[in-house]
C-alpha positions, -999 to +999 in steps of 0.1 A: +000+000+000+015+034-009+022+056+020+000+086+027+012+122+023+012+143+054+014+181+056+005+208+081-019+236+077-002+270+076-017+282+109-020+249+127+002+222+140-023+195+131-012+174+102-035+163+074-030+128+059-039+123+023-047+089+009-036+078-026-071+085-041-071+120-026-036+126-040-049+114-074-078+139-073-053+167-064-031+156-093-060+165-117-060+200-103-022+201-107-022+186-143-046+214-154-027+241-134-058+251-114-050+279-090-065+283-055-101+295-057-105+287-094-131+261-104-124+229-123-153+209-136-151+171-132-173+153-157-180+118-170-154+091-161-132+117-144-160+125-120-169+089-114-133+081-106-128+110-081-163+115-067-155+100-033-121+115-030-134+150-038-160+145-010-132+137+015-111+167+003-142+189+009-146+174+044-109+181+052-113+217+041-090+213+011-116+218-016-150+234-020-180+220-039-192+247-063-229+251-073-220+243-110-224+206-117-191+188-111-174+220-101-148+220-074-122+245-064-092+243-040-089+262-008-055+279-001-047+249+021-058+225-006-035+244-031-006+240-007-014+203-003-014+199-041+019+218-045+036+197-018+021+162-025+043+136-042+025+119-071+035+085-084 
């Protein structure tokens, strides 16, 4: 099993652990050069593949579900997680 990525929030000592599926969802944002606060629309197979992980990223405060169907954006903390995560 691949090891989880751990990083700390800027204003907190609490570490956030990212699973491999969560890192895969963040990699989509990275591949498309999505900046913090900018929406990316997940559709079709891409949405099906990352639906659960996007939900957990929202729960962890790393992403925001937008009103637009399939739309998600990264929070500043989520953007830092994307920038520091190691992708296989």
